[in-house]
A tleap script that builds the chain and sets N, CA, C and O, in Angstrom:
source leaprc.protein.ff14SB
mol = sequence {
  NMET PRO GLU SER ALA PRO VAL LYS ILE LEU
  ILE ARG THR PRO ASN TRP LEU GLY ASP MET
  VAL MET SER SER GLY PHE VAL ARG ALA VAL
  LEU GLU ALA PHE PRO GLU SER GLN VAL ASP
  LEU ILE VAL LYS SER GLY PHE GLU LYS ILE
  PRO LEU PRO GLN LEU TRP THR ASN ASN SER
  CPHE
}
set mol.1.N position { 4.462 -15.370 10.325 }
set mol.1.CA position { 2.914 -15.221 9.599 }
set mol.1.C position { 1.885 -15.833 10.207 }
set mol.1.O position { 2.189 -16.870 10.797 }
set mol.2.N position { 0.601 -15.457 10.246 }
set mol.2.CA position { -0.851 -16.230 10.914 }
set mol.2.C position { -0.837 -17.145 9.864 }
set mol.2.O position { -0.156 -17.259 8.845 }
set mol.3.N position { -1.992 -17.931 10.494 }
set mol.3.CA position { -2.585 -18.945 9.709 }
set mol.3.C position { -2.438 -19.027 8.894 }
set mol.3.O position { -1.696 -19.616 8.108 }
set mol.4.N position { -3.810 -17.866 8.959 }
set mol.4.CA position { -4.602 -17.844 7.522 }
set mol.4.C position { -4.510 -15.928 7.055 }
set mol.4.O position { -5.095 -14.845 7.074 }
set mol.5.N position { -3.664 -16.440 6.792 }
set mol.5.CA position { -3.536 -14.025 6.025 }
set mol.5.C position { -4.329 -14.142 5.147 }
set mol.5.O position { -4.549 -14.977 4.270 }
set mol.6.N position { -5.107 -12.428 5.728 }
set mol.6.CA position { -5.310 -12.012 4.833 }
set mol.6.C position { -5.594 -12.350 2.702 }
set mol.6.O position { -4.523 -12.481 2.109 }
set mol.7.N position { -6.219 -12.401 2.264 }
set mol.7.CA position { -6.115 -12.681 1.059 }
set mol.7.C position { -6.066 -11.057 0.403 }
set mol.7.O position { -4.958 -10.670 0.031 }
set mol.8.N position { -7.032 -10.281 0.285 }
set mol.8.CA position { -6.620 -9.092 0.512 }
set mol.8.C position { -6.793 -8.259 1.093 }
set mol.8.O position { -7.557 -8.162 2.054 }
set mol.9.N position { -5.680 -6.974 0.338 }
set mol.9.CA position { -5.636 -5.833 2.076 }
set mol.9.C position { -5.305 -4.782 1.189 }
set mol.9.O position { -4.355 -4.612 0.424 }
set mol.10.N position { -6.762 -3.812 1.595 }
set mol.10.CA position { -7.680 -2.293 1.285 }
set mol.10.C position { -6.585 -1.485 2.306 }
set mol.10.O position { -6.657 -2.005 3.419 }
set mol.11.N position { -5.538 -0.313 2.276 }
set mol.11.CA position { -4.601 0.875 3.287 }
set mol.11.C position { -5.463 2.082 2.315 }
set mol.11.O position { -5.495 1.994 1.088 }
set mol.12.N position { -6.012 2.990 2.937 }
set mol.12.CA position { -6.235 4.441 2.649 }
set mol.12.C position { -4.914 4.712 3.132 }
set mol.12.O position { -4.402 4.432 4.216 }
set mol.13.N position { -4.465 5.299 2.149 }
set mol.13.CA position { -2.445 6.044 2.274 }
set mol.13.C position { -3.263 7.918 2.471 }
set mol.13.O position { -4.161 8.492 1.856 }
set mol.14.N position { -2.750 8.148 3.136 }
set mol.14.CA position { -2.957 10.047 4.000 }
set mol.14.C position { -3.244 11.230 2.808 }
set mol.14.O position { -2.616 10.745 1.866 }
set mol.15.N position { -3.704 12.226 2.417 }
set mol.15.CA position { -4.183 12.501 1.579 }
set mol.15.C position { -3.348 13.574 1.326 }
set mol.15.O position { -3.815 14.597 0.825 }
set mol.16.N position { -1.544 13.430 1.753 }
set mol.16.CA position { -0.737 14.627 1.366 }
set mol.16.C position { 0.557 13.674 0.815 }
set mol.16.O position { 0.878 12.486 0.864 }
set mol.17.N position { 1.003 14.719 0.357 }
set mol.17.CA position { 2.458 13.221 -0.443 }
set mol.17.C position { 3.305 13.353 0.948 }
set mol.17.O position { 4.266 13.819 0.334 }
set mol.18.N position { 3.651 13.344 1.958 }
set mol.18.CA position { 4.831 13.722 2.293 }
set mol.18.C position { 4.812 12.732 3.382 }
set mol.18.O position { 5.636 11.845 3.602 }
set mol.19.N position { 2.808 13.285 4.590 }
set mol.19.CA position { 2.322 11.909 4.600 }
set mol.19.C position { 2.733 10.109 3.910 }
set mol.19.O position { 2.950 8.929 4.185 }
set mol.20.N position { 2.660 10.694 3.312 }
set mol.20.CA position { 2.372 9.038 2.285 }
set mol.20.C position { 3.458 8.526 1.948 }
set mol.20.O position { 3.484 7.295 1.952 }
set mol.21.N position { 4.481 9.128 1.620 }
set mol.21.CA position { 5.696 9.080 1.606 }
set mol.21.C position { 6.074 8.095 3.197 }
set mol.21.O position { 6.327 6.891 3.250 }
set mol.22.N position { 6.011 8.942 4.197 }
set mol.22.CA position { 5.957 8.934 5.435 }
set mol.22.C position { 5.704 6.896 6.067 }
set mol.22.O position { 6.304 6.060 6.743 }
set mol.23.N position { 4.031 7.070 5.008 }
set mol.23.CA position { 3.542 5.975 5.693 }
set mol.23.C position { 4.542 5.008 4.267 }
set mol.23.O position { 3.869 4.157 3.685 }
set mol.24.N position { 5.157 5.076 4.070 }
set mol.24.CA position { 5.546 4.022 2.562 }
set mol.24.C position { 6.672 3.111 3.541 }
set mol.24.O position { 7.327 2.373 2.805 }
set mol.25.N position { 7.123 2.951 5.224 }
set mol.25.CA position { 7.468 1.809 5.458 }
set mol.25.C position { 6.699 0.953 5.997 }
set mol.25.O position { 6.898 -0.261 5.945 }
set mol.26.N position { 5.087 1.879 6.961 }
set mol.26.CA position { 4.062 0.684 6.730 }
set mol.26.C position { 3.570 -0.330 5.556 }
set mol.26.O position { 3.293 -1.524 5.440 }
set mol.27.N position { 3.614 0.603 4.917 }
set mol.27.CA position { 3.065 -0.161 3.379 }
set mol.27.C position { 4.082 -2.338 3.211 }
set mol.27.O position { 3.906 -3.556 3.243 }
set mol.28.N position { 5.101 -1.157 3.040 }
set mol.28.CA position { 6.283 -2.398 3.207 }
set mol.28.C position { 5.520 -3.189 3.992 }
set mol.28.O position { 4.665 -4.071 3.907 }
set mol.29.N position { 6.185 -2.509 4.859 }
set mol.29.CA position { 5.654 -3.696 6.177 }
set mol.29.C position { 4.831 -5.204 5.998 }
set mol.29.O position { 5.047 -6.407 6.146 }
set mol.30.N position { 3.832 -4.353 5.610 }
set mol.30.CA position { 2.420 -5.598 5.096 }
set mol.30.C position { 2.491 -5.912 3.767 }
set mol.30.O position { 1.777 -6.740 3.202 }
set mol.31.N position { 3.638 -5.029 3.104 }
set mol.31.CA position { 3.697 -6.438 1.276 }
set mol.31.C position { 4.588 -7.588 2.238 }
set mol.31.O position { 4.367 -8.798 2.182 }
set mol.32.N position { 5.905 -6.790 3.356 }
set mol.32.CA position { 6.264 -8.174 3.706 }
set mol.32.C position { 5.682 -9.112 4.274 }
set mol.32.O position { 6.089 -10.262 4.112 }
set mol.33.N position { 4.632 -8.840 5.043 }
set mol.33.CA position { 4.279 -9.624 6.590 }
set mol.33.C position { 3.132 -10.955 5.707 }
set mol.33.O position { 2.875 -11.997 6.310 }
set mol.34.N position { 2.630 -10.726 4.446 }
set mol.34.CA position { 1.452 -11.319 3.553 }
set mol.34.C position { 1.335 -11.597 2.203 }
set mol.34.O position { 0.295 -11.758 1.565 }
set mol.35.N position { 3.375 -11.677 1.511 }
set mol.35.CA position { 3.971 -11.433 0.499 }
set mol.35.C position { 2.387 -12.582 -0.889 }
set mol.35.O position { 2.543 -12.407 -2.098 }
set mol.36.N position { 1.161 -13.542 -0.420 }
set mol.36.CA position { 0.776 -13.949 -1.036 }
set mol.36.C position { -0.758 -13.867 -0.646 }
set mol.36.O position { -1.590 -14.773 -0.604 }
set mol.37.N position { -0.938 -11.972 -0.264 }
set mol.37.CA position { -2.173 -11.232 -0.426 }
set mol.37.C position { -1.558 -9.562 -1.296 }
set mol.37.O position { -0.623 -8.766 -1.207 }
set mol.38.N position { -3.420 -9.885 -2.494 }
set mol.38.CA position { -3.028 -8.609 -3.057 }
set mol.38.C position { -3.527 -7.930 -1.756 }
set mol.38.O position { -4.216 -8.253 -0.789 }
set mol.39.N position { -2.814 -6.770 -2.216 }
set mol.39.CA position { -2.389 -5.476 -1.409 }
set mol.39.C position { -2.927 -4.481 -2.683 }
set mol.39.O position { -2.607 -4.605 -3.865 }
set mol.40.N position { -3.862 -3.434 -2.085 }
set mol.40.CA position { -4.172 -2.029 -3.287 }
set mol.40.C position { -3.990 -1.635 -2.242 }
set mol.40.O position { -3.864 -2.181 -1.146 }
set mol.41.N position { -3.966 -0.179 -2.734 }
set mol.41.CA position { -3.842 1.233 -2.202 }
set mol.41.C position { -5.004 2.039 -2.903 }
set mol.41.O position { -5.241 2.046 -4.111 }
set mol.42.N position { -5.853 2.888 -1.659 }
set mol.42.CA position { -6.056 3.959 -2.048 }
set mol.42.C position { -5.356 5.328 -1.659 }
set mol.42.O position { -4.638 5.734 -0.745 }
set mol.43.N position { -6.000 5.894 -2.957 }
set mol.43.CA position { -4.672 6.755 -3.192 }
set mol.43.C position { -5.422 8.555 -3.373 }
set mol.43.O position { -5.763 8.965 -4.483 }
set mol.44.N position { -5.536 9.247 -2.349 }
set mol.44.CA position { -6.045 11.221 -3.606 }
set mol.44.C position { -5.775 11.719 -4.640 }
set mol.44.O position { -4.621 11.904 -5.028 }
set mol.45.N position { -6.500 11.930 -5.077 }
set mol.45.CA position { -6.568 12.189 -6.835 }
set mol.45.C position { -5.518 12.667 -7.615 }
set mol.45.O position { -5.359 13.885 -7.692 }
set mol.46.N position { -4.724 11.850 -8.246 }
set mol.46.CA position { -3.586 12.449 -8.839 }
set mol.46.C position { -2.189 11.927 -8.331 }
set mol.46.O position { -1.128 12.199 -8.893 }
set mol.47.N position { -2.311 11.138 -7.191 }
set mol.47.CA position { -1.356 10.222 -6.545 }
set mol.47.C position { -0.682 8.950 -6.979 }
set mol.47.O position { 0.329 8.326 -6.656 }
set mol.48.N position { -1.380 8.862 -7.595 }
set mol.48.CA position { -1.831 7.256 -8.455 }
set mol.48.C position { -0.334 7.710 -8.907 }
set mol.48.O position { 0.730 7.396 -8.373 }
set mol.49.N position { -0.547 8.510 -10.003 }
set mol.49.CA position { 0.654 8.341 -11.405 }
set mol.49.C position { 2.593 8.756 -10.665 }
set mol.49.O position { 3.610 8.823 -11.356 }
set mol.50.N position { 2.487 8.971 -9.000 }
set mol.50.CA position { 3.627 9.177 -8.986 }
set mol.50.C position { 4.328 7.714 -9.342 }
set mol.50.O position { 4.183 6.493 -9.395 }
set mol.51.N position { 4.978 8.554 -9.488 }
set mol.51.CA position { 6.596 7.099 -9.523 }
set mol.51.C position { 7.428 6.787 -8.237 }
set mol.51.O position { 8.621 6.976 -7.996 }
set mol.52.N position { 6.572 6.330 -7.602 }
set mol.52.CA position { 6.771 5.547 -5.961 }
set mol.52.C position { 6.990 4.556 -5.919 }
set mol.52.O position { 6.582 4.183 -4.819 }
set mol.53.N position { 7.717 3.175 -6.794 }
set mol.53.CA position { 7.678 1.573 -7.420 }
set mol.53.C position { 7.164 0.827 -5.694 }
set mol.53.O position { 6.425 -0.134 -5.479 }
set mol.54.N position { 8.010 1.855 -4.562 }
set mol.54.CA position { 8.362 1.391 -3.476 }
set mol.54.C position { 6.825 0.882 -2.778 }
set mol.54.O position { 6.924 -0.193 -2.187 }
set mol.55.N position { 5.435 1.503 -2.768 }
set mol.55.CA position { 4.706 2.106 -2.462 }
set mol.55.C position { 3.975 1.488 -3.819 }
set mol.55.O position { 4.672 0.498 -4.042 }
set mol.56.N position { 3.103 1.523 -4.694 }
set mol.56.CA position { 2.435 0.242 -5.288 }
set mol.56.C position { 2.143 -0.222 -5.558 }
set mol.56.O position { 2.634 -0.678 -6.591 }
set mol.57.N position { 0.973 -0.759 -5.049 }
set mol.57.CA position { 1.621 -2.332 -4.780 }
set mol.57.C position { 0.720 -3.319 -5.658 }
set mol.57.O position { 1.401 -3.363 -6.682 }
set mol.58.N position { -0.670 -4.346 -5.956 }
set mol.58.CA position { -1.505 -4.687 -7.283 }
set mol.58.C position { -1.856 -3.193 -7.364 }
set mol.58.O position { -1.002 -2.399 -7.760 }
set mol.59.N position { -2.412 -3.007 -7.200 }
set mol.59.CA position { -4.314 -2.199 -7.352 }
set mol.59.C position { -3.948 -0.279 -6.625 }
set mol.59.O position { -4.365 -0.036 -5.493 }
set mol.60.N position { -3.319 0.658 -7.283 }
set mol.60.CA position { -3.962 1.871 -6.604 }
set mol.60.C position { -5.455 3.234 -6.527 }
set mol.60.O position { -5.034 4.390 -6.547 }
set mol.61.N position { -6.328 3.148 -6.484 }
set mol.61.CA position { -7.884 3.971 -6.913 }
set mol.61.C position { -8.010 5.218 -5.539 }
set mol.61.O position { -8.969 5.989 -5.490 }
savepdb mol mol.pdb
quit
């Protein structure tokens, strides 16, 4: 982990559901690399309600 990890991280996810699921590995890697950081996702309207707990972090909007 870097000496000074970011306090907040904002990730913009792809607009298509399949692409968003495929990007879940990246989101998981960010969560593991920066466990003390707040990680939020920007998702396509309606996707914030999809029950993918492995993707959702602190906030999805």
